C-alpha positions as YAML, in Angstrom:
chain: A
units: angstrom
residues:
- id: 1
  name: MET
  ca: [0.00, 0.00, 0.00]
- id: 2
  name: HIS
  ca: [1.39, 3.39, -1.02]
- id: 3
  name: LEU
  ca: [0.63, 6.43, 1.14]
- id: 4
  name: ASP
  ca: [0.73, 9.92, -0.29]
- id: 5
  name: ASN
  ca: [3.13, 11.67, 2.12]
- id: 6
  name: SER
  ca: [2.06, 15.12, 0.94]
- id: 7
  name: ILE
  ca: [-1.31, 14.57, 2.63]
- id: 8
  name: LEU
  ca: [0.02, 13.13, 5.90]
- id: 9
  name: VAL
  ca: [3.12, 15.26, 6.46]
- id: 10
  name: PRO
  ca: [3.59, 19.01, 5.98]
- id: 11
  name: PRO
  ca: [6.19, 19.92, 3.36]
- id: 12
  name: VAL
  ca: [9.74, 19.47, 4.60]
- id: 13
  name: ASP
  ca: [10.59, 23.11, 3.87]
- id: 14
  name: ALA
  ca: [7.74, 24.31, 6.09]
- id: 15
  name: LEU
  ca: [8.84, 22.02, 8.91]
- id: 16
  name: ALA
  ca: [12.42, 23.22, 8.55]
- id: 17
  name: ARG
  ca: [11.26, 26.87, 8.94]
- id: 18
  name: ILE
  ca: [9.33, 25.96, 12.08]
- id: 19
  name: PHE
  ca: [12.21, 24.05, 13.64]
- id: 20
  name: LYS
  ca: [14.66, 26.83, 12.73]
- id: 21
  name: ALA
  ca: [12.38, 29.41, 14.36]
- id: 22
  name: LEU
  ca: [12.11, 27.29, 17.51]
- id: 23
  name: SER
  ca: [15.86, 26.60, 17.71]
- id: 24
  name: GLU
  ca: [16.54, 30.03, 19.24]
- id: 25
  name: PRO
  ca: [16.12, 29.84, 23.06]
- id: 26
  name: ALA
  ca: [14.51, 33.30, 23.29]
- id: 27
  name: ARG
  ca: [11.87, 32.35, 20.70]
- id: 28
  name: LEU
  ca: [11.19, 29.09, 22.49]
- id: 29
  name: ARG
  ca: [10.65, 31.05, 25.74]
- id: 30
  name: ILE
  ca: [8.20, 33.29, 23.88]
- id: 31
  name: VAL
  ca: [6.28, 30.29, 22.54]
- id: 32
  name: LEU
  ca: [6.12, 28.80, 26.03]
- id: 33
  name: ALA
  ca: [4.85, 32.15, 27.39]
- id: 34
  name: LEU
  ca: [2.11, 32.07, 24.76]
- id: 35
  name: SER
  ca: [1.15, 28.44, 25.31]
- id: 36
  name: ASP
  ca: [-1.43, 29.19, 28.05]
- id: 37
  name: ASP
  ca: [-3.33, 32.08, 26.54]
- id: 38
  name: CYS
  ca: [-3.37, 34.78, 23.90]
- id: 39
  name: ARG
  ca: [-1.33, 37.70, 25.27]
- id: 40
  name: PRO
  ca: [-0.39, 41.23, 24.25]
- id: 41
  name: VAL
  ca: [3.25, 41.90, 23.45]
- id: 42
  name: SER
  ca: [3.71, 43.76, 26.75]
- id: 43
  name: ASP
  ca: [2.75, 40.58, 28.67]
- id: 44
  name: VAL
  ca: [5.22, 38.54, 26.60]
- id: 45
  name: VAL
  ca: [7.94, 41.07, 27.48]
- id: 46
  name: GLU
  ca: [7.08, 40.71, 31.18]
- id: 47
  name: ALA
  ca: [6.88, 36.91, 31.05]
- id: 48
  name: THR
  ca: [10.21, 36.46, 29.26]
- id: 49
  name: GLY
  ca: [12.22, 39.33, 30.73]
- id: 50
  name: LEU
  ca: [13.38, 40.26, 27.22]
- id: 51
  name: PRO
  ca: [13.36, 43.85, 25.96]
- id: 52
  name: GLN
  ca: [10.33, 44.83, 23.88]
- id: 53
  name: PRO
  ca: [12.25, 45.42, 20.60]
- id: 54
  name: LEU
  ca: [13.79, 41.95, 20.88]
- id: 55
  name: VAL
  ca: [10.42, 40.33, 21.63]
- id: 56
  name: SER
  ca: [8.92, 42.07, 18.58]
- id: 57
  name: HIS
  ca: [11.81, 40.88, 16.42]
- id: 58
  name: HIS
  ca: [11.40, 37.28, 17.57]
- id: 59
  name: LEU
  ca: [7.61, 37.43, 17.20]
- id: 60
  name: ARG
  ca: [8.06, 38.52, 13.58]
- id: 61
  name: ILE
  ca: [10.25, 35.47, 12.93]
- id: 62
  name: LEU
  ca: [7.73, 33.19, 14.66]
- id: 63
  name: ARG
  ca: [4.92, 34.80, 12.62]
- id: 64
  name: ASP
  ca: [6.83, 34.29, 9.36]
- id: 65
  name: ALA
  ca: [7.39, 30.63, 10.26]
- id: 66
  name: GLY
  ca: [3.68, 30.15, 10.99]
- id: 67
  name: VAL
  ca: [4.26, 29.49, 14.69]
- id: 68
  name: ALA
  ca: [2.55, 32.63, 16.04]
- id: 69
  name: GLN
  ca: [-0.47, 34.48, 14.73]
- id: 70
  name: PRO
  ca: [-1.15, 38.15, 15.52]
- id: 71
  name: ASP
  ca: [-4.58, 39.47, 16.48]
- id: 72
  name: ARG
  ca: [-4.98, 43.25, 16.63]
- id: 73
  name: ARG
  ca: [-7.34, 44.40, 19.39]
- id: 74
  name: GLY
  ca: [-7.60, 48.15, 19.53]
- id: 75
  name: GLY
  ca: [-4.11, 49.56, 20.06]
- id: 76
  name: PHE
  ca: [-2.63, 46.19, 21.07]
- id: 77
  name: VAL
  ca: [-1.42, 43.17, 19.16]
- id: 78
  name: TYR
  ca: [-2.11, 39.83, 20.83]
- id: 79
  name: TYR
  ca: [-0.35, 36.56, 20.02]
...
């Protein structure tokens, strides 16, 4: 029996982008901080202890890799 791997497994390139994004310890801390609930960037800064510009930089990389998804609520962006 032949299984079509394209249906069962995401493309290897997409998986590689995800794993690359998660290989940075600061980004992994951000993902763990977001694992409980959707939070604004300011809460992610507080939870990780990282400076806001660095959190925003890492969130952009996680967004580009498809790991995090932004949700604008008024003047805040939640992830």
